[in-house]
Structure formats: structure tokens, C-alpha cells
C-alpha positions as CSV (number, residue, x, y, z in Angstrom):
1,M,14.0,147.9,121.7
2,S,11.8,144.8,121.3
3,K,12.9,141.4,122.3
4,K,12.7,140.4,118.7
5,N,15.6,142.7,117.9
6,R,17.9,141.0,120.4
7,E,20.4,139.2,118.2
8,I,23.9,138.1,117.4
9,I,25.5,140.2,114.7
10,A,29.0,138.6,114.7
11,V,30.7,135.4,115.8
12,C,34.4,136.0,116.3
13,T,37.5,133.9,117.0
14,S,41.2,134.2,117.2
15,K,44.0,131.7,117.3
16,A,45.9,133.6,120.0
17,K,45.1,135.6,123.1
18,G,45.7,139.3,123.1
19,E,44.7,140.0,119.5
20,R,41.6,141.2,117.7
21,K,39.2,138.4,116.6
22,T,37.9,137.8,113.1
23,D,34.2,137.5,112.3
24,A,33.5,133.9,111.1
25,G,29.8,134.6,110.9
26,Q,29.1,131.3,112.7
27,G,30.6,128.8,115.1
28,D,30.0,126.0,117.6
29,L,29.6,126.8,121.3
30,L,30.9,123.8,123.2
31,A,29.5,123.1,126.7
32,G,32.2,123.6,129.4
33,F,34.6,125.1,126.9
34,G,33.5,128.1,124.8
35,L,33.6,128.8,121.1
36,A,35.3,126.1,119.1
37,G,38.6,127.2,117.6
38,D,39.0,130.3,119.9
39,A,42.1,130.8,122.0
40,H,40.1,131.9,125.1
41,G,38.1,128.6,125.3
42,G,38.8,126.3,128.2
43,D,37.6,125.2,131.6
44,W,37.3,128.6,133.3
45,H,34.8,131.3,134.1
46,R,35.4,133.4,130.9
47,Q,34.8,130.9,128.2
48,V,32.9,133.3,126.0
49,S,33.1,137.1,125.8
50,L,30.2,139.3,124.6
51,L,30.0,143.0,123.7
52,A,27.1,144.9,122.3
53,I,27.4,146.7,118.9
54,E,26.0,149.7,120.8
55,S,29.2,149.8,122.9
56,I,31.3,149.5,119.7
57,D,29.3,152.4,118.3
58,K,30.5,154.6,121.3
59,M,34.1,154.0,120.2
60,R,33.2,154.8,116.6
61,A,31.6,158.1,117.8
62,A,35.0,158.8,119.4
63,G,36.6,158.6,115.9
64,L,37.8,155.0,115.8
65,D,37.4,152.7,112.8
66,V,36.4,149.6,114.7
67,G,33.9,146.8,114.4
68,P,32.9,143.4,115.7
69,G,35.8,141.4,116.9
70,D,38.1,144.4,117.4
71,F,37.7,144.3,121.1
72,A,38.4,140.5,121.2
73,E,34.8,139.6,121.9
74,N,33.4,136.3,120.7
75,L,29.8,137.3,120.3
76,T,28.7,140.8,119.2
77,T,25.1,141.4,120.1
78,R,22.4,144.0,119.2
79,G,19.6,145.2,121.5
80,I,20.8,144.1,124.9
81,D,22.4,146.2,127.6
82,L,24.7,143.3,128.5
83,Y,26.6,145.1,131.3
84,A,23.3,145.9,133.1
85,L,22.5,142.2,133.4
86,P,23.2,140.6,136.8
87,I,25.7,137.8,137.2
88,G,24.0,134.5,136.8
89,T,21.7,135.7,134.0
90,R,21.2,133.1,131.4
91,L,21.2,133.8,127.6
92,Q,19.7,131.4,125.1
93,V,21.6,131.9,121.9
94,G,20.1,130.4,118.7
95,R,18.1,127.2,119.0
96,T,20.0,125.3,121.7
97,A,23.0,127.1,123.2
98,L,22.7,128.3,126.8
99,L,25.2,130.7,128.4
100,E,25.4,132.0,132.0
101,L,27.0,135.3,132.8
102,T,29.9,135.0,135.1
103,Q,31.6,138.4,135.0
104,I,30.8,142.0,134.0
105,G,33.8,143.9,132.7
106,K,37.4,143.1,133.3
107,V,40.7,144.6,134.5
108,C,43.0,145.4,131.6
109,H,46.6,145.1,133.0
110,D,48.2,145.9,129.7
111,R,46.4,148.6,127.7
112,C,45.2,147.3,124.4
113,A,45.8,148.9,121.0
114,I,42.3,150.4,121.1
115,Y,43.1,152.1,124.4
116,H,46.3,153.6,123.0
117,Q,44.5,154.9,119.9
118,A,41.5,156.4,121.6
119,G,42.6,156.8,125.2
120,D,39.7,154.6,126.2
121,C,38.2,151.2,125.7
122,V,34.7,149.9,126.3
123,M,35.5,146.2,126.9
124,P,36.6,146.6,130.5
125,R,33.4,148.3,131.5
126,E,30.7,147.0,129.1
127,G,32.0,143.6,128.0
128,V,30.6,140.5,129.7
129,F,31.8,137.0,130.1
130,A,30.0,133.7,130.3
131,I,30.3,130.0,130.6
132,V,28.6,127.6,128.1
133,L,26.1,125.4,130.0
134,Q,24.6,123.9,126.8
135,G,26.3,123.9,123.5
136,G,25.0,124.5,120.0
137,K,25.6,126.2,116.7
138,V,25.5,130.0,116.7
139,K,25.4,132.4,113.7
140,A,24.9,136.0,112.9
141,G,21.1,136.7,113.0
142,D,20.4,134.3,115.8
143,E,18.0,135.5,118.4
144,V,19.3,136.0,122.0
145,V,16.7,135.4,124.7
146,V,17.5,136.9,128.1
147,L,16.4,134.4,130.9
148,E,16.2,135.0,134.6
149,P,19.2,134.1,136.7
150,A,19.2,130.5,138.0
151,S,17.9,130.1,141.5
152,P,20.6,129.9,144.2
153,R,21.3,126.3,145.0
154,G,18.8,124.8,147.4
155,E,16.0,127.2,146.6
156,Q,12.9,126.3,144.6
């Protein structure tokens, strides 16, 4: 898939942790926090969660009626194998926002509703998490540019 087709297709938030998110279509990424108005924002390494629509499509193929936000991801992307990117990869989202990947997948201690419905969930394997280095507005249709990981400190 061409770089031109790497895009945001949904911007999702929730008021509480542990629930599906709702696609707002747009939002504000805040440096050092995450997505404005989202329960997962804060000063930690998982400020923003991302999941590819291609991963969601795998669950649809298993017979589930799911879509963007149903896996509690903030940003649903198209055209990027997110889980194949190394930690430290930077993503430019829209005109000004800059994210840095901090974690690939996660441990689900309590099985979510999706897992109980399907016997599986893609978020623990294919979802990724990032911090917001530079804030900015983000909306469905915005291009996502995959940048090289930052150099380790002290290297030029």
C-alpha cells in the first residue's frame, strides 16, 4: 500500500477506562497527555492507543460486528502494520502532531467483552501505544507519516 494511503480513519474517546470508545471524528492531541477528553490520557507511556482497521477486519472475519473504537483504541489507522513497527518509531499525524511508539500490544488481565464474544481479541497483539511529543489537531482522513525511530541519546 502506498504511503499516500496511510491515514487516520477514526478518532475515538471514552469518559471511563474499560469501555469501548466513541468515534468523534476529530480531536486534539495534547503533548505529554494524549487525546483531550479521553480517560486514558495522562503522564504515562500509554497516552494514545492505535489499532489498524486491518486488525479490526480480522475480528469481523471471525463473525463479530465491530468497528473503530470497539477495542478502546484512540486512533484507528489504515495502511500501516502498526505492530511491526519498532518501539521508538515516530508517527506524524496530520499537520503538527508527533507521536512516539512506546509499547506494542498489552497484557489483558481481565478479558474484555470482545474476547468473551469471539474467544480472541486483536488489541493485546496488534494494538500499539504512544506518547504525544508534539500536540495538534487530528481528524479522520489525516495522513500518517511513519518516521524513523529517534537516535539513542548521545548518538548523532
